[in-house]
Every structure is written in structure tokens, then in C-alpha cells.
VOPALO-223617 format. One record per residue (C-alpha): x, z, y; residue in one letter. Coordinates in pm, 1 decimal, always signed. Layout:
<recs>
<rec><X>X</X><Z>Z</Z><Y>Y</Y><type>a</type></rec>
...
</recs>
This chain:
<recs>
<rec><X>+8816.1</X><Z>+13319.9</Z><Y>+10686.3</Y><type>m</type></rec>
<rec><X>+8584.9</X><Z>+13481.3</Z><Y>+10432.9</Y><type>n</type></rec>
<rec><X>+8266.0</X><Z>+13275.8</Z><Y>+10457.4</Y><type>f</type></rec>
<rec><X>+8068.9</X><Z>+13511.3</Z><Y>+10232.8</Y><type>e</type></rec>
<rec><X>+8133.3</X><Z>+13804.3</Z><Y>+10466.3</Y><type>i</type></rec>
<rec><X>+8063.5</X><Z>+13587.4</Z><Y>+10770.8</Y><type>l</type></rec>
<rec><X>+7733.8</X><Z>+13464.4</Z><Y>+10620.4</Y><type>s</type></rec>
<rec><X>+7629.7</X><Z>+13816.5</Z><Y>+10532.1</Y><type>s</type></rec>
<rec><X>+7704.3</X><Z>+13939.4</Z><Y>+10885.0</Y><type>q</type></rec>
<rec><X>+7522.5</X><Z>+13645.0</Z><Y>+11040.5</Y><type>w</type></rec>
<rec><X>+7211.6</X><Z>+13713.4</Z><Y>+10832.4</Y><type>l</type></rec>
<rec><X>+7236.1</X><Z>+14081.1</Z><Y>+10924.4</Y><type>r</type></rec>
<rec><X>+7253.0</X><Z>+13987.5</Z><Y>+11292.5</Y><type>a</type></rec>
<rec><X>+6945.0</X><Z>+13767.3</Z><Y>+11258.0</Y><type>l</type></rec>
<rec><X>+6758.7</X><Z>+14058.4</Z><Y>+11098.1</Y><type>r</type></rec>
<rec><X>+6833.5</X><Z>+14278.4</Z><Y>+11398.6</Y><type>g</type></rec>
<rec><X>+6667.8</X><Z>+14620.3</Z><Y>+11392.7</Y><type>r</type></rec>
<rec><X>+6416.7</X><Z>+14527.6</Z><Y>+11125.7</Y><type>r</type></rec>
<rec><X>+6453.5</X><Z>+14689.1</Z><Y>+10786.4</Y><type>s</type></rec>
<rec><X>+6554.6</X><Z>+14460.8</Z><Y>+10502.6</Y><type>r</type></rec>
<rec><X>+6212.3</X><Z>+14487.4</Z><Y>+10334.0</Y><type>p</type></rec>
<rec><X>+6039.7</X><Z>+14438.4</Z><Y>+10669.2</Y><type>g</type></rec>
<rec><X>+6247.4</X><Z>+14131.0</Z><Y>+10749.1</Y><type>f</type></rec>
<rec><X>+6180.0</X><Z>+13988.9</Z><Y>+10402.7</Y><type>s</type></rec>
<rec><X>+5804.3</X><Z>+14034.7</Z><Y>+10456.5</Y><type>r</type></rec>
<rec><X>+5832.0</X><Z>+13882.3</Z><Y>+10806.7</Y><type>f</type></rec>
<rec><X>+5982.8</X><Z>+13572.4</Z><Y>+10643.4</Y><type>l</type></rec>
<rec><X>+5701.8</X><Z>+13557.7</Z><Y>+10386.1</Y><type>g</type></rec>
<rec><X>+5883.8</X><Z>+13694.9</Z><Y>+10081.1</Y><type>y</type></rec>
<rec><X>+5737.8</X><Z>+13960.9</Z><Y>+9855.4</Y><type>q</type></rec>
<rec><X>+6081.2</X><Z>+14059.9</Z><Y>+9724.3</Y><type>s</type></rec>
<rec><X>+6356.8</X><Z>+14220.3</Z><Y>+9930.0</Y><type>n</type></rec>
<rec><X>+6543.3</X><Z>+13891.0</Z><Y>+9965.3</Y><type>i</type></rec>
<rec><X>+6727.5</X><Z>+14010.8</Z><Y>+10275.9</Y><type>a</type></rec>
<rec><X>+6910.0</X><Z>+14267.6</Z><Y>+10063.4</Y><type>q</type></rec>
<rec><X>+7016.6</X><Z>+13999.3</Z><Y>+9816.7</Y><type>h</type></rec>
<rec><X>+7146.6</X><Z>+13780.1</Z><Y>+10099.4</Y><type>w</type></rec>
<rec><X>+7327.3</X><Z>+14057.5</Z><Y>+10283.0</Y><type>e</type></rec>
<rec><X>+7494.5</X><Z>+14192.6</Z><Y>+9969.3</Y><type>t</type></rec>
<rec><X>+7602.3</X><Z>+13846.8</Z><Y>+9852.2</Y><type>g</type></rec>
<rec><X>+7392.3</X><Z>+13838.3</Z><Y>+9535.7</Y><type>r</type></rec>
<rec><X>+7230.8</X><Z>+13516.4</Z><Y>+9655.2</Y><type>s</type></rec>
<rec><X>+7227.5</X><Z>+13297.2</Z><Y>+9965.2</Y><type>w</type></rec>
<rec><X>+6954.8</X><Z>+13108.7</Z><Y>+10147.5</Y><type>p</type></rec>
<rec><X>+6967.7</X><Z>+12730.8</Z><Y>+10139.4</Y><type>t</type></rec>
<rec><X>+7046.7</X><Z>+12556.1</Z><Y>+10466.0</Y><type>a</type></rec>
<rec><X>+6681.7</X><Z>+12455.8</Z><Y>+10503.4</Y><type>t</type></rec>
<rec><X>+6576.0</X><Z>+12817.9</Z><Y>+10454.1</Y><type>t</type></rec>
<rec><X>+6832.0</X><Z>+12932.1</Z><Y>+10707.9</Y><type>f</type></rec>
<rec><X>+6700.3</X><Z>+12682.1</Z><Y>+10965.0</Y><type>f</type></rec>
<rec><X>+6343.4</X><Z>+12797.1</Z><Y>+10891.2</Y><type>r</type></rec>
<rec><X>+6453.3</X><Z>+13156.3</Z><Y>+10958.4</Y><type>i</type></rec>
<rec><X>+6605.5</X><Z>+13048.1</Z><Y>+11289.3</Y><type>c</type></rec>
<rec><X>+6277.7</X><Z>+12880.2</Z><Y>+11386.2</Y><type>r</type></rec>
<rec><X>+6080.4</X><Z>+13189.7</Z><Y>+11286.7</Y><type>s</type></rec>
<rec><X>+6301.0</X><Z>+13389.3</Z><Y>+11522.2</Y><type>l</type></rec>
<rec><X>+6262.6</X><Z>+13127.8</Z><Y>+11798.5</Y><type>r</type></rec>
<rec><X>+6628.8</X><Z>+13025.6</Z><Y>+11780.4</Y><type>l</type></rec>
<rec><X>+6609.1</X><Z>+12644.5</Z><Y>+11780.8</Y><type>p</type></rec>
<rec><X>+6882.6</X><Z>+12525.3</Z><Y>+11544.7</Y><type>p</type></rec>
<rec><X>+6899.0</X><Z>+12180.9</Z><Y>+11708.3</Y><type>e</type></rec>
<rec><X>+7050.1</X><Z>+12329.9</Z><Y>+12025.6</Y><type>q</type></rec>
<rec><X>+7316.5</X><Z>+12508.9</Z><Y>+11826.2</Y><type>r</type></rec>
<rec><X>+7391.6</X><Z>+12196.2</Z><Y>+11623.3</Y><type>i</type></rec>
<rec><X>+7438.4</X><Z>+11994.5</Z><Y>+11942.1</Y><type>r</type></rec>
<rec><X>+7676.6</X><Z>+12258.3</Z><Y>+12073.4</Y><type>r</type></rec>
<rec><X>+7866.6</X><Z>+12271.1</Z><Y>+11744.5</Y><type>f</type></rec>
<rec><X>+7901.7</X><Z>+11891.1</Z><Y>+11714.7</Y><type>l</type></rec>
<rec><X>+7970.6</X><Z>+11857.6</Z><Y>+12089.6</Y><type>q</type></rec>
<rec><X>+7739.5</X><Z>+11558.0</Z><Y>+12090.4</Y><type>r</type></rec>
<rec><X>+7379.1</X><Z>+11472.7</Z><Y>+12014.1</Y><type>t</type></rec>
<rec><X>+7334.1</X><Z>+11247.0</Z><Y>+11713.2</Y><type>p</type></rec>
<rec><X>+7035.3</X><Z>+11016.6</Z><Y>+11762.3</Y><type>r</type></rec>
<rec><X>+6878.7</X><Z>+11127.3</Z><Y>+11431.5</Y><type>w</type></rec>
<rec><X>+6872.5</X><Z>+11489.7</Z><Y>+11548.1</Y><type>l</type></rec>
<rec><X>+6602.9</X><Z>+11412.2</Z><Y>+11808.4</Y><type>e</type></rec>
<rec><X>+6341.2</X><Z>+11371.7</Z><Y>+11534.4</Y><type>t</type></rec>
<rec><X>+6505.7</X><Z>+11566.5</Z><Y>+11252.5</Y><type>a</type></rec>
<rec><X>+6304.8</X><Z>+11804.6</Z><Y>+11037.8</Y><type>d</type></rec>
<rec><X>+6566.1</X><Z>+12058.4</Z><Y>+10930.3</Y><type>l</type></rec>
<rec><X>+6329.1</X><Z>+12196.1</Z><Y>+10668.2</Y><type>s</type></rec>
<rec><X>+6391.8</X><Z>+11871.3</Z><Y>+10477.6</Y><type>d</type></rec>
<rec><X>+6704.9</X><Z>+11877.5</Z><Y>+10257.4</Y><type>p</type></rec>
<rec><X>+6769.2</X><Z>+11507.7</Z><Y>+10329.3</Y><type>l</type></rec>
<rec><X>+6791.1</X><Z>+11582.0</Z><Y>+10701.7</Y><type>e</type></rec>
<rec><X>+7033.7</X><Z>+11866.6</Z><Y>+10633.3</Y><type>v</type></rec>
<rec><X>+7244.7</X><Z>+11618.6</Z><Y>+10434.9</Y><type>k</type></rec>
<rec><X>+7261.7</X><Z>+11401.4</Z><Y>+10748.0</Y><type>r</type></rec>
<rec><X>+7394.3</X><Z>+11705.4</Z><Y>+10933.6</Y><type>l</type></rec>
<rec><X>+7664.5</X><Z>+11746.4</Z><Y>+10669.7</Y><type>d</type></rec>
<rec><X>+7759.7</X><Z>+11379.9</Z><Y>+10711.5</Y><type>e</type></rec>
<rec><X>+7776.2</X><Z>+11422.5</Z><Y>+11091.5</Y><type>s</type></rec>
<rec><X>+8015.4</X><Z>+11714.5</Z><Y>+11058.1</Y><type>v</type></rec>
<rec><X>+8244.5</X><Z>+11518.3</Z><Y>+10825.9</Y><type>e</type></rec>
<rec><X>+8269.3</X><Z>+11214.9</Z><Y>+11055.9</Y><type>s</type></rec>
</recs>
């Protein structure tokens, strides 16, 4: 599986019908960051990705629960904009 292609397609799907510059502005960027992400020149951090999901009203916690097939206790109060909380997610996936 090519994760770079998958990531690019996932970000494209999140953008939907918006233009790349329009989506970048929607997210609060002055540069055309969506183009950089979709072409693989750079990638958003996990915290940025979760912030994008929240901006689009796609609660990441629900998807994490589905992915892990359980609900870790820490996830109930997790702030996925905090890199330390994202690290806990990584540890949950490994266990």
C-alpha cells in the first residue's frame, strides 16, 4: 500500500468541491497548503489533520473508536490538537 498516495487522496476527499486555494483559506492558511499536501511536497501533522476533521464537522474520536474497535478511557477527554494526546493514540494502536 502506498501511504503517500492514500494520504493525498484522503486529503483531496476532505477538500471536496472546494478549490485548493479556497480550502487552504477555509483552514486559515494564507498559502496554498492544500496543493502542497495533495502533491506530496509536505504533509499535515496528525494534530493538524484532526483539526481539519473538526473544521469539517467529522469528529475524529468516532473514527478512532471504530478503528481501534474499542474506546480507550483517555479518548473521552482527549484533545487531539495536543501532540501528547496523539502520541497516546499511537501507543493504543501498537498495543
